[in-house]
C-alpha positions as CSV (number, residue, x, y, z in Angstrom):
1,M,-3.2,-8.8,8.6
2,M,-6.7,-10.2,8.9
3,D,-6.2,-10.6,12.7
4,D,-5.1,-7.0,12.9
5,R,-8.2,-5.9,11.0
6,K,-10.5,-8.0,13.2
7,N,-8.9,-6.5,16.3
8,Y,-9.3,-3.0,14.9
9,L,-13.0,-3.6,14.1
10,N,-13.6,-5.0,17.6
11,E,-12.0,-1.9,19.0
12,Q,-14.2,0.4,16.9
13,A,-17.3,-1.5,17.9
14,S,-16.5,-1.0,21.6
15,L,-16.6,2.7,21.1
16,R,-19.6,5.0,20.9
17,P,-20.3,5.8,17.2
18,T,-19.3,9.4,17.7
19,K,-15.9,8.4,18.9
20,R,-15.1,5.9,16.1
21,D,-12.8,6.4,13.2
22,R,-14.1,6.9,9.7
23,I,-14.0,3.3,8.5
24,S,-12.8,2.5,5.0
25,P,-12.8,-0.9,3.2
26,M,-9.6,-2.9,2.9
27,E,-7.7,-2.6,-0.4
28,R,-5.5,-5.1,-2.2
29,E,-1.8,-4.9,-1.5
30,K,-0.1,-2.3,-3.7
31,N,2.6,-4.5,-5.3
32,E,0.0,-7.2,-6.1
33,R,-2.7,-5.0,-7.6
34,N,-0.4,-3.0,-9.9
35,K,0.2,-6.1,-12.0
36,D,-3.4,-6.9,-13.0
37,F,-6.8,-5.2,-13.6
38,E,-8.7,-6.7,-10.7
39,E,-10.5,-4.2,-8.5
40,V,-8.4,-2.4,-5.9
41,S,-10.9,-1.8,-3.2
42,L,-12.4,-4.9,-1.6
43,G,-15.6,-3.1,-0.5
44,F,-17.2,-3.2,2.9
45,T,-18.1,-6.4,4.7
46,E,-21.5,-6.4,6.5
47,E,-19.7,-5.8,9.8
48,E,-17.8,-2.8,8.4
49,A,-20.8,-1.3,6.7
50,V,-22.9,-1.4,9.9
51,L,-20.2,0.0,12.0
52,E,-19.8,2.9,9.6
53,A,-23.5,3.4,9.1
54,E,-23.9,3.8,12.9
55,R,-21.7,6.9,12.7
56,C,-24.4,8.7,10.7
57,L,-26.2,11.3,13.0
58,N,-29.4,11.2,11.0
59,C,-29.5,15.0,11.0
60,K,-32.9,16.7,11.1
61,N,-31.7,19.0,8.3
62,P,-29.4,16.7,6.3
63,T,-27.0,18.8,4.3
64,C,-25.6,15.7,2.6
65,I,-28.8,15.4,0.5
66,S,-28.3,18.9,-0.9
67,G,-24.7,18.0,-1.7
68,C,-25.8,15.1,-3.9
69,P,-26.5,16.1,-7.5
70,V,-29.3,13.4,-7.8
71,E,-30.6,14.1,-4.3
72,I,-30.5,10.6,-2.7
73,N,-32.1,10.5,0.8
74,I,-28.7,9.6,2.2
75,P,-29.6,9.3,5.9
76,K,-32.6,7.1,5.1
77,F,-30.6,4.6,3.2
78,I,-27.9,4.6,5.8
79,M,-30.4,4.0,8.5
80,A,-31.7,1.0,6.5
81,I,-28.1,-0.4,6.4
82,R,-27.8,0.1,10.2
83,G,-31.0,-2.0,10.6
84,G,-29.7,-4.7,8.3
85,N,-32.4,-3.9,5.7
86,I,-30.2,-3.7,2.6
87,K,-33.1,-4.2,0.2
88,G,-34.8,-1.3,1.9
89,A,-31.6,0.8,1.4
90,K,-31.6,-0.1,-2.3
91,E,-35.3,1.0,-2.6
92,V,-34.4,4.4,-1.0
93,I,-31.5,4.9,-3.6
94,D,-33.9,3.7,-6.4
95,N,-36.0,6.7,-5.7
96,S,-33.2,8.8,-7.1
97,H,-31.2,6.6,-9.4
98,A,-30.5,2.9,-10.3
99,F,-26.7,2.7,-10.2
100,P,-25.3,2.5,-6.6
101,G,-22.6,0.1,-7.6
102,I,-21.3,2.5,-10.2
103,T,-21.7,5.9,-8.4
104,G,-20.5,4.4,-5.2
105,R,-17.2,3.7,-6.9
106,V,-16.7,6.7,-9.2
107,C,-18.6,9.6,-7.8
108,P,-16.4,12.3,-6.1
109,Q,-18.2,12.2,-2.8
110,E,-15.4,14.0,-1.1
111,T,-16.4,17.2,-3.0
112,Q,-20.1,16.7,-2.8
113,C,-22.2,14.9,-0.2
114,E,-19.3,14.0,2.2
115,S,-17.9,17.5,2.0
116,V,-21.1,18.9,3.6
117,C,-21.6,16.1,6.1
118,V,-21.7,17.5,9.6
119,L,-18.9,15.2,10.7
120,E,-16.6,16.8,8.1
121,K,-16.1,19.5,10.7
122,V,-14.0,17.0,12.7
123,G,-12.4,15.5,9.6
124,K,-14.4,12.3,9.7
125,P,-17.4,12.5,7.3
126,V,-19.5,9.4,7.0
127,N,-18.1,7.2,4.2
128,I,-21.3,7.7,2.1
129,G,-19.8,6.5,-1.2
130,K,-18.5,3.2,0.1
131,L,-21.9,2.6,1.9
132,E,-23.7,3.2,-1.4
133,R,-21.4,0.8,-3.2
134,Y,-22.0,-1.8,-0.4
135,V,-25.8,-1.7,-1.1
136,G,-25.3,-2.1,-4.9
137,D,-22.8,-4.9,-4.5
138,F,-24.9,-6.7,-1.9
139,M,-28.0,-6.8,-4.2
140,R,-25.9,-7.9,-7.2
141,K,-24.2,-10.7,-5.3
142,Q,-27.6,-11.9,-3.9
143,N,-28.8,-11.6,-7.5
144,E,-31.6,-9.5,-6.2
145,N,-32.9,-7.6,-9.2
146,S,-35.2,-5.0,-7.8
147,R,-36.8,-4.7,-11.3
148,K,-38.1,-8.0,-12.7
149,N,-38.7,-8.9,-16.3
150,S,-41.8,-7.1,-17.4
151,E,-44.0,-6.8,-20.5
152,K,-45.3,-3.3,-20.8
153,N,-47.3,-1.4,-23.3
154,F,-45.7,2.0,-23.8
155,E,-47.7,4.8,-25.3
156,H,-44.8,7.2,-25.7
157,S,-41.1,6.8,-26.5
158,V,-37.8,8.7,-26.5
159,G,-34.9,8.1,-28.8
160,I,-31.7,8.3,-26.9
161,V,-28.4,8.9,-28.6
162,G,-25.6,7.3,-26.6
163,S,-25.6,5.0,-23.6
164,G,-23.4,6.8,-21.0
165,P,-24.4,8.1,-17.6
166,S,-26.8,10.8,-18.8
167,A,-28.6,8.4,-21.1
168,M,-28.9,5.7,-18.5
169,S,-30.2,8.1,-15.9
170,L,-32.8,9.5,-18.3
171,S,-33.8,5.9,-19.3
172,Y,-34.4,5.0,-15.7
173,D,-36.6,8.0,-14.9
174,L,-38.6,7.5,-18.2
175,L,-39.2,3.9,-17.4
176,K,-40.5,4.8,-13.9
177,A,-43.0,7.2,-15.7
178,G,-44.1,4.5,-18.2
179,I,-42.3,6.0,-21.2
180,K,-40.2,3.8,-23.5
181,P,-36.5,4.6,-23.8
182,I,-34.8,3.3,-27.0
183,I,-31.0,3.7,-27.0
184,Y,-29.0,4.1,-30.2
185,E,-25.3,3.3,-29.4
186,A,-22.4,3.5,-31.8
187,F,-20.3,0.9,-30.1
188,D,-21.1,-2.8,-29.6
189,K,-21.2,-2.4,-25.8
190,L,-23.3,-0.2,-23.5
191,G,-22.1,2.2,-20.9
192,G,-20.3,5.0,-22.8
193,V,-17.4,6.4,-20.9
194,L,-18.2,4.0,-18.0
195,T,-17.2,1.1,-20.3
196,Y,-14.5,2.6,-22.6
197,G,-13.0,5.2,-20.3
198,I,-12.8,3.8,-16.7
199,P,-10.5,0.8,-16.0
200,S,-11.9,-2.3,-14.5
201,F,-9.6,-1.9,-11.4
202,R,-11.8,1.1,-10.6
203,L,-15.1,-0.1,-12.0
204,P,-15.6,-3.8,-12.8
205,R,-17.5,-4.6,-16.0
206,E,-19.9,-6.9,-14.2
207,V,-21.1,-4.0,-12.1
208,I,-21.9,-1.9,-15.2
209,G,-23.5,-4.9,-16.9
210,Y,-25.7,-5.8,-13.9
211,E,-27.1,-2.4,-13.3
212,I,-27.8,-1.8,-17.0
213,E,-29.4,-5.2,-17.3
214,E,-31.9,-4.1,-14.6
215,L,-33.1,-1.4,-17.0
216,K,-33.4,-3.8,-19.9
217,N,-35.6,-6.0,-17.6
218,E,-37.8,-3.0,-17.1
219,G,-38.2,-2.3,-20.8
220,L,-35.2,-0.4,-22.0
221,E,-34.6,-1.2,-25.7
222,V,-31.1,-1.0,-27.2
223,K,-29.8,-0.7,-30.8
224,L,-26.0,-1.3,-30.9
225,G,-23.7,-0.3,-33.7
226,T,-26.0,2.6,-34.7
227,I,-24.2,5.8,-35.5
228,V,-26.7,8.7,-35.4
229,G,-25.8,11.1,-38.1
230,K,-24.8,8.3,-40.4
231,S,-26.9,5.2,-39.9
232,V,-29.9,7.3,-39.0
233,S,-30.7,11.0,-38.8
234,I,-32.3,13.1,-36.2
235,D,-35.2,13.7,-38.5
236,E,-35.8,10.0,-38.8
237,L,-35.6,9.6,-35.0
238,L,-38.2,12.4,-34.5
239,K,-40.6,10.5,-36.8
240,K,-40.2,7.4,-34.6
241,H,-40.3,9.0,-31.2
242,D,-42.0,11.7,-29.2
243,F,-38.7,13.2,-28.2
244,V,-34.9,12.7,-28.9
245,F,-32.1,13.1,-26.4
246,L,-28.5,13.7,-27.4
247,G,-26.2,12.0,-24.8
248,S,-23.3,11.1,-27.0
249,G,-20.7,12.5,-24.7
250,A,-17.4,14.1,-25.4
251,G,-15.3,11.3,-26.8
252,L,-13.0,13.3,-29.1
253,P,-9.7,13.8,-27.3
254,R,-7.7,17.0,-27.5
255,L,-4.0,17.3,-28.3
256,P,-1.9,20.4,-27.4
257,E,-0.9,22.7,-30.1
258,I,2.8,21.9,-29.9
259,P,5.2,20.4,-32.5
260,G,5.5,16.6,-32.7
261,T,2.2,15.3,-31.4
262,D,1.7,13.5,-34.7
263,S,4.6,11.1,-33.9
264,N,3.8,7.4,-34.1
265,N,4.5,6.9,-30.4
266,V,2.1,9.6,-29.3
267,F,-1.4,8.6,-28.2
268,T,-4.4,10.1,-26.5
269,A,-5.6,8.7,-23.2
270,N,-8.9,8.1,-24.8
271,E,-7.4,5.8,-27.5
272,F,-5.1,4.1,-25.0
273,L,-7.9,3.3,-22.5
274,T,-10.3,2.3,-25.2
275,R,-7.8,-0.3,-26.5
276,I,-7.7,-1.8,-23.1
277,N,-11.2,-1.3,-21.7
278,L,-13.2,-2.0,-24.8
279,C,-10.9,-3.9,-27.1
280,H,-9.1,-5.9,-24.4
281,A,-5.6,-5.2,-25.9
282,N,-4.1,-6.2,-22.6
283,L,-5.4,-9.8,-22.9
284,D,-4.1,-12.7,-25.0
285,G,-6.3,-13.7,-27.9
286,Y,-7.5,-10.2,-29.0
287,K,-6.4,-8.6,-32.2
288,T,-6.1,-5.0,-31.0
289,P,-2.4,-4.2,-30.2
290,L,-0.9,-2.3,-27.4
291,P,1.8,0.3,-28.1
292,K,5.2,-1.2,-27.9
293,G,7.8,-0.1,-25.4
294,E,8.8,-0.1,-21.8
295,T,8.6,3.5,-20.5
296,V,5.4,5.6,-20.5
297,A,4.8,9.3,-20.0
298,V,1.3,10.6,-19.4
299,I,0.6,14.4,-19.8
300,G,-2.3,15.7,-17.7
301,G,-3.6,15.9,-14.1
302,G,-7.2,14.7,-14.0
303,N,-8.8,11.3,-13.4
304,V,-8.3,10.3,-17.0
305,A,-4.5,10.9,-16.6
306,M,-4.5,8.8,-13.5
307,D,-6.5,6.0,-15.2
308,A,-4.0,6.0,-18.1
309,A,-0.9,6.1,-15.9
310,R,-2.2,3.4,-13.6
311,S,-3.1,1.2,-16.5
312,A,0.3,1.8,-18.1
313,K,2.0,0.8,-14.8
314,R,0.2,-2.6,-15.0
315,L,1.5,-3.1,-18.6
316,Y,4.9,-1.5,-18.8
317,K,8.1,-1.2,-16.9
318,S,7.5,2.4,-15.7
319,S,4.8,5.1,-15.8
320,E,5.2,8.8,-15.1
321,I,2.7,11.7,-15.0
322,F,3.7,15.2,-16.0
323,Y,1.4,18.1,-14.9
324,R,1.9,21.7,-15.7
325,R,0.9,23.1,-12.3
326,G,1.6,22.2,-8.7
327,E,0.3,19.0,-7.1
328,E,-2.3,21.0,-5.1
329,K,-3.9,21.9,-8.5
330,L,-4.3,18.3,-9.7
331,S,-8.0,17.8,-10.6
332,A,-8.0,14.1,-10.0
333,R,-9.7,12.6,-6.9
334,I,-7.4,12.4,-3.9
335,E,-8.1,8.7,-3.7
336,E,-6.9,8.2,-7.3
337,I,-3.7,10.2,-6.7
338,E,-2.9,8.2,-3.6
339,H,-3.6,4.9,-5.4
340,A,-1.4,6.0,-8.4
341,K,1.5,6.8,-6.0
342,E,1.1,3.6,-4.0
343,E,1.2,1.6,-7.3
344,G,4.5,3.1,-8.4
345,V,3.4,5.9,-10.7
346,V,5.7,8.9,-10.5
347,I,4.0,12.2,-10.5
348,N,6.0,15.2,-11.8
349,T,4.5,18.6,-11.3
350,N,5.2,22.1,-12.8
351,Y,6.3,20.4,-16.1
352,N,4.8,22.2,-19.1
353,P,5.3,20.3,-22.4
354,V,6.4,22.5,-25.3
355,S,7.4,20.0,-28.0
356,V,7.7,16.3,-28.9
357,N,10.5,14.9,-31.1
358,E,9.7,11.2,-31.5
359,D,10.6,9.7,-28.1
360,E,11.8,13.0,-26.6
361,I,9.6,15.5,-24.8
362,T,10.8,19.0,-24.0
363,F,9.3,20.6,-21.0
364,M,9.6,24.1,-19.5
365,V,10.2,23.6,-15.7
366,N,10.5,26.8,-13.7
367,G,11.7,28.7,-16.7
368,E,14.2,26.1,-17.9
369,E,14.1,23.5,-20.6
370,V,14.1,19.9,-19.5
371,K,14.2,17.0,-22.0
372,R,13.0,13.5,-21.1
373,K,12.8,10.3,-23.3
374,F,9.9,7.8,-23.2
375,D,8.9,5.0,-25.5
376,I,5.2,5.9,-25.3
377,I,3.7,9.4,-24.8
378,I,0.1,9.7,-23.8
379,F,-1.9,13.0,-23.6
380,A,-4.8,13.3,-21.2
381,I,-5.7,17.0,-21.5
382,G,-9.4,16.9,-22.1
383,T,-12.0,15.9,-24.7
384,E,-14.8,17.4,-26.8
385,P,-17.9,16.1,-28.6
386,N,-17.0,13.8,-31.5
387,K,-17.6,14.9,-35.1
388,L,-19.6,11.8,-36.2
389,M,-22.7,13.9,-36.0
390,N,-22.8,17.2,-37.8
391,F,-25.0,19.1,-35.3
392,E,-25.4,22.2,-37.4
393,K,-26.5,20.1,-40.4
394,E,-29.1,18.5,-38.1
395,G,-30.4,21.9,-37.1
396,I,-28.8,21.9,-33.7
397,K,-26.9,25.0,-32.6
398,T,-23.5,24.7,-30.9
399,V,-21.2,27.0,-28.9
400,N,-17.5,26.2,-29.0
401,G,-18.3,22.6,-30.2
402,L,-20.8,22.0,-27.4
403,V,-24.5,21.6,-27.9
404,E,-26.4,24.7,-26.9
405,I,-29.4,24.2,-24.6
406,D,-32.0,26.4,-22.8
407,E,-32.9,26.2,-19.1
408,Y,-35.0,23.1,-19.9
409,F,-32.0,21.3,-21.6
410,E,-33.8,21.6,-24.9
411,T,-31.7,22.3,-28.0
412,S,-32.5,24.8,-30.8
413,R,-34.6,22.0,-32.3
414,D,-38.1,21.4,-30.9
415,R,-38.4,18.0,-29.1
416,V,-34.6,17.5,-29.1
417,Y,-32.9,17.6,-25.7
418,A,-29.3,17.2,-24.8
419,G,-27.3,16.5,-21.6
420,G,-24.1,15.2,-20.2
421,D,-20.6,15.9,-21.6
422,V,-22.0,16.8,-25.1
423,V,-23.4,19.9,-23.4
424,S,-20.9,20.6,-20.6
425,G,-17.7,19.1,-21.9
426,A,-15.9,16.4,-19.9
427,A,-17.4,16.3,-16.4
428,T,-18.2,13.7,-13.7
429,V,-20.5,10.7,-14.1
430,I,-22.9,12.0,-11.4
431,R,-23.2,15.4,-13.1
432,A,-24.1,13.7,-16.4
433,M,-26.7,11.6,-14.5
434,E,-28.1,14.8,-13.0
435,S,-28.7,16.3,-16.4
436,G,-30.5,13.1,-17.5
437,K,-32.8,13.4,-14.5
438,I,-33.6,17.1,-15.4
439,V,-34.4,16.1,-19.0
440,A,-36.6,13.3,-17.9
441,R,-38.5,15.6,-15.6
442,N,-39.1,18.1,-18.5
443,I,-40.1,15.5,-21.0
444,I,-42.6,13.9,-18.5
445,K,-44.1,17.4,-17.9
446,R,-44.5,18.1,-21.6
447,L,-46.2,14.8,-22.2
448,G,-48.6,15.5,-19.4
449,E,-49.6,18.9,-20.7
């Protein structure tokens, strides 16, 4: 296999860049990777990254930048890779955000920057996401922290509730402006949905840890095990900080309003994935148990459903997804759907669940009832903000459970901003990061007035 890959790369190198294939990294063999939680994609080698970077046309009017929610200068960082200057590529990305290893893995580039790449017209957009990941991984493996330990005197501070993508994005931009971010996190680990929601075979924990550690080196302060609304109130935070940011996400899972969802063998994807990703229920020596059984049904069609089903396939005899619409309507990334199928997850479409009776699910399929039995039933049909914080009691208006904001992302309370899933409902990591950047910009502007 390695000889075949080498011959393929040599063949591509012999072609003019405009004639080359879109190069993707190698992946672990499907029947090997579906038995563990090690990362699926092996990432680019230096040779592969340069070959792919050479395909970039360095357009005069790069539409890929406008397709990126955080507006990375994509051609510039790709040109740096082409020239072998990976540190320079990281510095370009740093102008927009600090998490290339994360976003390079989980950002849906195929519907954003890559979808507006000029080469998309011929079906071969530059593999921007994998190149971004390459930069982050290269710097991490070289232990090249672009932000060294520093002792700073901060005049202003922002209290940040939560530590997910919006909170981390905000923290980074505040630090660049000389403003102290202090994170209040309910869990004992940082990262929010990155840590408890996304399996390590998609996003290794060392990547999250490294890129967050860079912010701590720059001055990010963290208070773990702090539940805002119980341990400390918004009023108390406003006394300590110039501003407060609510980035607590949408971690409360939804269940359908059908009979039987209170059965003991019914779980939400949020709970199932948290047991694995945060509590290590899949490993020996940890107290958190896994649900018992051999067959698993996952109801849903998004990335979370794919994550739950692929995780289940690694732990149980069989794993099937049931989605109420056709396959073309699945909201999960194409890459995740393909990986799920490769790993042996069965995807059933046009199955609408109408009831659960212990281990039996009744579906309506094309107007007819179909009954299926499973030991474990997992629902992945969306989330909403959790109820740990009573927003109304804290003087913060909500609409349909989501925090209401104005055009500046400020809530109904002065000096209290919000962003990410607590405002939008469950969305992508990069959209949450975008909201963090907008809030940072508005806070910096107010402090300068």
